[in-house]
C-alpha positions as CSV (number, residue, x, y, z in Angstrom):
1,X,-27.1,16.1,8.4
2,X,-29.7,13.3,8.7
3,X,-28.4,9.9,7.7
4,X,-31.0,7.9,5.7
5,X,-32.1,4.5,6.8
6,X,-31.2,3.0,3.4
7,X,-28.8,3.9,0.6
8,X,-28.5,2.5,-2.9
9,X,-25.3,3.7,-4.6
10,X,-25.3,3.9,-8.4
11,X,-23.1,1.0,-9.3
12,X,-23.4,1.6,-13.0
13,X,-22.0,5.1,-12.6
14,X,-19.3,3.8,-10.3
15,X,-18.2,1.3,-12.9
16,X,-18.3,4.0,-15.6
17,X,-16.1,6.2,-13.5
18,X,-13.6,3.4,-13.1
19,X,-13.6,2.8,-16.8
20,X,-13.1,6.6,-17.5
21,X,-10.1,6.7,-15.2
22,X,-8.8,3.5,-16.8
23,X,-8.5,5.4,-20.1
24,X,-5.9,7.9,-18.6
25,X,-2.4,6.4,-19.1
26,X,-3.4,3.0,-20.5
27,X,-0.8,0.2,-20.7
28,X,-1.9,-3.2,-22.1
29,X,-5.0,-3.9,-20.0
30,X,-3.7,-1.9,-17.1
31,X,-2.3,1.6,-16.5
32,X,1.0,3.4,-16.4
33,X,0.6,6.6,-14.3
34,X,3.8,7.2,-12.3
35,X,3.5,9.9,-9.7
36,X,3.5,13.5,-11.1
37,X,3.9,12.2,-14.7
38,X,1.7,14.0,-17.3
39,X,-0.7,11.0,-17.1
40,X,-0.9,11.2,-13.3
41,X,-1.6,14.9,-13.3
42,X,-4.3,14.4,-16.0
43,X,-6.0,11.9,-13.7
44,X,-5.8,14.3,-10.8
45,X,-7.5,17.1,-12.8
46,X,-10.1,14.6,-14.0
47,X,-10.8,13.7,-10.4
48,X,-11.2,17.4,-9.5
49,X,-13.9,17.8,-12.1
50,X,-15.7,14.7,-10.9
51,X,-15.6,16.0,-7.3
52,X,-17.0,19.3,-8.4
53,X,-19.8,17.6,-10.3
54,X,-21.0,15.9,-7.1
55,X,-20.9,19.1,-5.2
56,X,-17.6,18.8,-3.4
57,X,-15.2,21.7,-3.0
58,X,-12.1,20.3,-4.7
59,X,-8.4,21.2,-4.9
60,X,-5.0,19.8,-5.4
61,X,-2.6,20.7,-2.6
62,X,1.2,21.3,-2.5
63,X,2.1,17.6,-2.3
64,X,-0.3,16.5,-4.9
65,X,-3.2,15.3,-2.7
66,X,-6.6,15.7,-4.4
67,X,-9.1,16.7,-1.8
68,X,-12.9,17.1,-2.1
69,X,-14.6,18.8,0.8
70,X,-18.3,18.2,1.5
71,X,-19.9,21.6,2.1
72,X,-22.7,20.5,4.5
73,X,-22.8,20.7,8.3
74,X,-22.1,17.9,10.8
75,X,-19.4,15.3,11.2
76,X,-18.0,13.7,8.0
77,X,-16.5,10.5,6.9
78,X,-13.2,10.7,5.0
79,X,-12.7,8.1,2.3
80,X,-10.3,7.5,-0.5
81,X,-6.9,6.0,-1.6
82,X,-4.6,6.9,-4.4
83,X,-4.7,7.1,-8.2
84,X,-1.1,7.0,-9.4
85,X,0.1,3.5,-10.3
86,X,3.2,1.4,-10.2
87,X,5.0,1.3,-13.5
88,X,3.1,-0.6,-16.2
89,X,0.7,-2.0,-13.6
90,X,-2.9,-2.5,-12.8
91,X,-6.0,-0.3,-13.2
92,X,-7.6,-0.9,-9.8
93,X,-4.9,-0.7,-7.2
94,X,-5.7,2.6,-5.4
95,X,-8.1,3.9,-8.1
96,X,-10.8,1.6,-6.8
97,X,-10.8,3.3,-3.4
98,X,-10.9,6.8,-4.8
99,X,-13.7,6.1,-7.2
100,X,-15.6,4.2,-4.5
101,X,-15.3,7.2,-2.2
102,X,-16.4,9.6,-5.0
103,X,-19.6,7.5,-5.4
104,X,-20.3,7.5,-1.7
105,X,-20.5,11.3,-2.0
106,X,-22.5,10.9,-5.2
107,X,-25.0,8.8,-3.3
108,X,-25.6,11.6,-0.8
109,X,-23.5,10.6,2.2
110,X,-21.5,13.3,4.0
111,X,-18.1,12.2,2.8
112,X,-14.9,14.1,2.0
113,X,-13.0,12.3,-0.8
114,X,-9.2,12.2,-1.0
115,X,-6.7,10.8,-3.4
116,X,-3.3,10.7,-1.6
117,X,-0.2,11.4,-3.6
118,X,2.5,8.8,-4.2
119,X,1.3,5.9,-2.1
120,X,3.2,3.7,-4.6
121,X,6.5,5.2,-3.5
122,X,8.0,6.7,-6.6
123,X,9.4,9.5,-4.6
124,X,9.1,8.5,-1.0
125,X,7.1,6.5,1.6
126,X,3.4,7.4,1.6
127,X,4.2,11.1,1.2
128,X,0.6,12.2,0.6
129,X,-1.1,10.5,3.6
130,X,1.9,11.3,5.8
131,X,1.7,15.0,4.8
132,X,-2.1,15.0,5.5
133,X,-1.5,13.6,9.0
134,X,1.5,15.9,9.8
135,X,4.2,13.3,9.5
136,X,6.1,14.8,6.5
137,X,8.5,17.6,7.1
138,X,9.8,20.1,4.6
139,X,13.3,18.9,5.1
140,X,12.3,15.4,4.0
141,X,10.7,16.8,0.8
142,X,14.0,18.6,0.1
143,X,15.8,15.2,0.3
144,X,13.5,13.0,-1.7
145,X,14.0,12.1,-5.3
146,X,12.5,9.6,-7.8
147,X,13.7,6.1,-7.2
148,X,13.7,5.3,-10.9
149,X,15.2,8.3,-12.7
150,X,16.5,10.5,-9.8
151,X,14.4,13.7,-10.3
152,X,14.2,15.7,-7.1
153,X,10.7,15.8,-5.6
154,X,10.9,19.6,-5.5
155,X,11.5,19.7,-9.3
156,X,8.6,17.3,-9.9
157,X,6.3,19.4,-7.8
158,X,7.3,22.5,-9.8
159,X,6.8,20.8,-13.1
160,X,3.3,19.6,-12.0
161,X,2.4,23.2,-11.1
162,X,2.3,22.5,-7.4
163,X,5.3,24.5,-6.1
164,X,4.3,27.0,-3.5
165,X,0.9,25.6,-2.9
166,X,0.0,24.9,0.8
167,X,-0.2,21.3,2.0
168,X,-3.5,20.4,3.5
169,X,-3.7,18.9,7.0
170,X,-6.4,16.8,8.5
171,X,-8.9,19.1,10.3
172,X,-9.2,18.0,14.0
173,X,-12.8,17.1,15.0
174,X,-14.1,17.0,11.4
175,X,-14.2,13.2,10.9
176,X,-15.9,10.3,12.6
177,X,-13.5,8.0,10.7
178,X,-11.7,6.9,7.4
179,X,-12.6,4.2,5.0
180,X,-10.5,2.8,2.2
181,X,-11.8,0.2,-0.3
182,X,-9.1,-1.9,-2.1
183,X,-8.5,-5.0,-4.1
184,X,-7.1,-7.8,-2.0
185,X,-3.9,-8.3,-4.0
186,X,-3.9,-11.9,-3.0
187,X,-6.0,-15.1,-3.4
188,X,-7.6,-15.6,0.0
189,X,-11.1,-14.4,-1.0
190,X,-11.0,-16.0,-4.4
191,X,-9.9,-19.4,-3.0
192,X,-12.7,-19.2,-0.4
193,X,-15.3,-18.2,-3.0
194,X,-16.1,-15.1,-1.1
195,X,-16.7,-11.5,-2.3
196,X,-15.8,-9.3,0.6
197,X,-13.0,-9.0,3.1
198,X,-13.4,-6.9,6.2
199,X,-9.8,-5.9,7.1
200,X,-8.8,-6.4,10.7
201,X,-5.5,-4.5,10.4
202,X,-2.5,-3.7,8.2
203,X,0.7,-5.6,8.7
204,X,4.0,-4.1,9.8
205,X,7.0,-4.5,7.5
206,X,10.4,-5.0,9.0
207,X,13.2,-4.5,6.5
208,X,16.9,-5.3,6.8
209,X,20.1,-5.1,4.9
210,X,22.5,-8.0,5.4
211,X,26.1,-7.6,4.2
212,X,28.5,-10.5,3.6
213,X,32.2,-9.6,3.3
214,X,34.5,-12.2,1.8
215,X,37.5,-12.0,-0.5
216,X,37.3,-11.0,-4.2
217,X,39.5,-13.4,-6.2
218,X,40.1,-15.3,-9.4
219,X,37.3,-17.8,-10.3
220,X,39.8,-20.2,-11.9
221,X,42.9,-19.9,-9.9
222,X,41.4,-20.0,-6.4
223,X,40.7,-23.5,-5.1
224,X,37.4,-24.2,-3.4
225,X,39.2,-24.8,-0.1
226,X,40.7,-21.3,-0.3
227,X,37.6,-19.3,-1.3
228,X,35.8,-16.7,0.8
229,X,32.8,-16.5,-1.5
230,X,30.3,-13.8,-0.2
231,X,27.7,-14.9,-2.7
232,X,27.5,-18.5,-1.6
233,X,27.5,-17.3,2.1
234,X,24.5,-15.2,1.3
235,X,22.7,-18.0,-0.4
236,X,23.4,-20.4,2.4
237,X,22.1,-17.9,4.9
238,X,18.9,-17.4,3.0
239,X,18.4,-21.1,2.8
240,X,18.8,-21.4,6.5
241,X,16.3,-18.6,7.1
242,X,13.7,-20.3,4.8
243,X,14.0,-23.5,6.8
244,X,14.0,-21.8,10.2
245,X,11.3,-19.1,9.8
246,X,8.4,-21.6,9.5
247,X,9.1,-22.9,13.0
248,X,8.4,-19.4,14.4
249,X,5.9,-17.7,12.1
250,X,2.1,-17.4,12.1
251,X,-0.3,-18.5,9.4
252,X,-0.2,-15.2,7.5
253,X,3.5,-14.3,8.0
254,X,5.5,-13.7,4.8
255,X,9.1,-13.0,4.1
256,X,11.0,-11.9,1.0
257,X,14.5,-11.5,-0.2
258,X,14.0,-8.7,-2.7
259,X,17.6,-8.1,-3.8
260,X,20.9,-9.9,-3.8
261,X,23.7,-7.7,-5.2
262,X,27.1,-9.3,-5.7
263,X,30.3,-7.2,-6.0
264,X,32.0,-6.9,-8.4
265,X,29.4,-9.0,-10.2
266,X,31.5,-10.5,-13.0
267,X,31.3,-14.2,-14.1
268,X,35.0,-14.9,-13.6
269,X,35.4,-13.2,-10.3
270,X,34.6,-14.6,-6.9
271,X,32.3,-12.0,-5.2
272,X,34.0,-10.3,-2.3
273,X,30.8,-8.7,-1.1
274,X,27.1,-9.5,-1.1
275,X,24.3,-7.2,-0.1
276,X,20.9,-8.8,0.7
277,X,17.7,-6.8,1.2
278,X,15.3,-8.8,3.3
279,X,11.9,-8.2,4.8
280,X,9.1,-10.0,6.7
281,X,5.6,-8.9,7.4
282,X,3.0,-9.8,10.1
283,X,0.3,-8.1,12.1
284,X,1.5,-9.5,15.4
285,X,4.2,-7.6,17.2
286,X,5.3,-10.6,19.2
287,X,5.7,-12.6,16.0
288,X,7.7,-9.8,14.4
289,X,10.0,-9.6,17.5
290,X,10.4,-13.4,17.4
291,X,11.4,-13.4,13.8
292,X,13.8,-10.5,14.5
293,X,15.5,-12.7,17.1
294,X,15.7,-15.6,14.6
295,X,17.3,-13.4,12.0
296,X,19.9,-12.1,14.5
297,X,20.6,-15.7,15.5
298,X,21.1,-16.6,11.9
299,X,23.7,-13.9,11.5
300,X,25.6,-15.3,14.5
301,X,25.3,-18.8,13.1
302,X,26.6,-17.7,9.7
303,X,29.6,-16.0,11.3
304,X,30.3,-19.2,13.2
305,X,30.3,-21.5,10.2
306,X,31.3,-19.3,7.2
307,X,34.6,-17.7,6.2
308,X,32.7,-14.5,5.3
309,X,31.6,-12.0,7.9
310,X,27.9,-11.2,8.0
311,X,26.5,-7.9,9.5
312,X,22.9,-7.0,10.0
313,X,21.5,-3.5,9.5
314,X,17.9,-2.6,10.4
315,X,16.4,-0.4,7.6
316,X,12.9,0.1,9.0
317,X,10.5,-1.5,11.4
318,X,7.0,-0.1,11.0
319,X,4.2,-1.0,13.4
320,X,0.9,-2.8,12.6
321,X,-2.2,-0.7,12.2
322,X,-5.2,-2.3,13.7
323,X,-8.5,-1.3,12.1
324,X,-11.2,0.4,14.2
325,X,-13.5,-2.2,15.8
326,X,-16.7,-0.2,15.4
327,X,-16.0,0.5,11.7
328,X,-15.1,-3.2,11.2
329,X,-18.4,-4.2,12.8
330,X,-20.4,-1.8,10.5
331,X,-18.7,-3.2,7.4
332,X,-19.2,-6.8,8.7
333,X,-22.9,-6.1,9.3
334,X,-23.3,-4.6,5.9
335,X,-21.5,-7.6,4.3
336,X,-23.7,-10.1,6.1
337,X,-26.8,-8.2,5.1
338,X,-25.9,-7.9,1.4
339,X,-23.8,-11.1,0.9
340,X,-24.7,-13.6,3.7
341,X,-21.8,-15.9,4.4
342,X,-19.9,-14.6,1.5
343,X,-17.3,-12.5,3.4
344,X,-14.6,-12.9,6.0
345,X,-12.4,-10.9,8.3
346,X,-8.8,-10.8,7.3
347,X,-5.5,-8.8,7.7
348,X,-4.0,-6.8,4.9
349,X,-0.6,-8.1,3.9
350,X,0.2,-4.9,2.0
351,X,0.8,-1.3,3.2
352,X,-1.9,1.3,2.6
353,X,-2.6,5.0,3.3
354,X,-5.1,3.8,5.9
355,X,-2.2,2.8,8.2
356,X,-1.3,6.4,8.6
357,X,-4.9,7.6,9.0
358,X,-5.4,5.0,11.7
359,X,-2.9,6.8,13.9
360,X,-5.2,9.8,14.2
361,X,-8.8,8.8,13.4
362,X,-10.8,5.5,13.5
363,X,-10.0,3.8,10.2
364,X,-10.9,0.6,8.4
365,X,-10.6,-1.1,5.0
366,X,-12.7,-3.3,2.8
367,X,-11.3,-5.8,0.3
368,X,-12.8,-7.2,-2.9
369,X,-11.2,-10.3,-4.6
370,X,-8.3,-10.1,-7.1
371,X,-8.6,-12.5,-10.0
372,X,-5.7,-14.9,-9.6
373,X,-4.3,-12.7,-6.8
374,X,-2.5,-10.6,-9.4
375,X,-1.5,-7.0,-8.6
376,X,1.3,-4.6,-9.5
377,X,1.0,-6.0,-13.0
378,X,-1.1,-4.9,-16.0
379,X,-3.1,-8.2,-15.8
380,X,-4.6,-7.1,-12.4
381,X,-8.4,-7.4,-12.5
382,X,-11.6,-8.0,-10.5
383,X,-15.0,-9.2,-11.7
384,X,-17.4,-6.3,-12.3
385,X,-20.0,-7.9,-10.1
386,X,-17.5,-8.1,-7.2
387,X,-16.6,-4.4,-7.7
388,X,-20.3,-3.5,-7.6
389,X,-20.9,-5.6,-4.5
390,X,-17.9,-4.0,-2.8
391,X,-19.4,-0.5,-3.3
392,X,-22.8,-1.6,-2.0
393,X,-21.2,-3.0,1.2
394,X,-18.9,0.0,1.6
395,X,-21.9,2.4,1.3
396,X,-24.1,0.4,3.7
397,X,-21.2,0.1,6.2
398,X,-20.5,3.9,5.9
399,X,-24.2,4.6,6.4
400,X,-24.4,2.5,9.5
401,X,-21.2,4.1,11.0
402,X,-22.4,7.6,10.3
403,X,-25.9,6.9,11.8
404,X,-24.4,5.3,14.9
């Protein structure tokens, strides 16, 4: 297929498609489309119809991926994201990338469009993109269940009409690369007054469980000198980490204590056990390894000074996913041509399906600003002119890459 020297995507239709998808599963000004819910399946069938309208051969596979195959000859570009949402969340997270990919195909580029299932993790970790790239085994599907209400994944697939359907796999040799357009989910672009972010890579997330074992006892009868309060030991440890990590991190390193669970969790009982879920993120492996060492030293320090015993358990340590240099340069060239000086290169602080595609084919991402940096909340939004510019840059970057 001959790639044109110029391409002008229909941004009005693109915005209308986004608005139409926004009407499925509305919540406040956002959306509520949990994976495999009736609203989610309605959106998947809506997407199949849109794919067929632009001439793609569309289907929903056995894990819920929606796939639209370009029928023409020659190498293709794969593009997309996901369309389910977090609970009571925003209307652009994921949906933007899928609708943008649809409109690349609508503009006449040789693009296969995909909406991966469950990027938001209602049932597992990136099960759609991992299935597509051969990283999801049947045994794992048997084990997975919904993190909110416990429904087994097999039951959810059956209720969605997907039981027994084959799972699609990436076709070797078909693609020159993969593109995913996304909202930034932060304030970097907005604060800089810029409209485009060319993503350099997707951060790794290293997650830990830290257990503090003390002594459950009476809150009134036990003197402060006698106490082995696991809750206070956990809080002091986290305070130490928050003071120590800045000495060893990079400019874009982030860390989060997402959960502190005290046992037994009653107001008149000294907690005998505290469980802390902790993570940090960065794109640099040496930085991640340095922070891992600091965390382990913190546990040793805690056990030296506290009367509670701390133990550290590694839950997961993913690896960073660098974006393809050639794809980055095509997007950067498009951004400079269409928005001179109004863009920057930047890492992604969140995980995306692109990190799994990057393991098997050249992959890259394009960011547009998030108003106030808000995401995973129904107030999530982006200016319509920024959405339109994002599509223009994505289309021109895709054209340059395919023509190269």
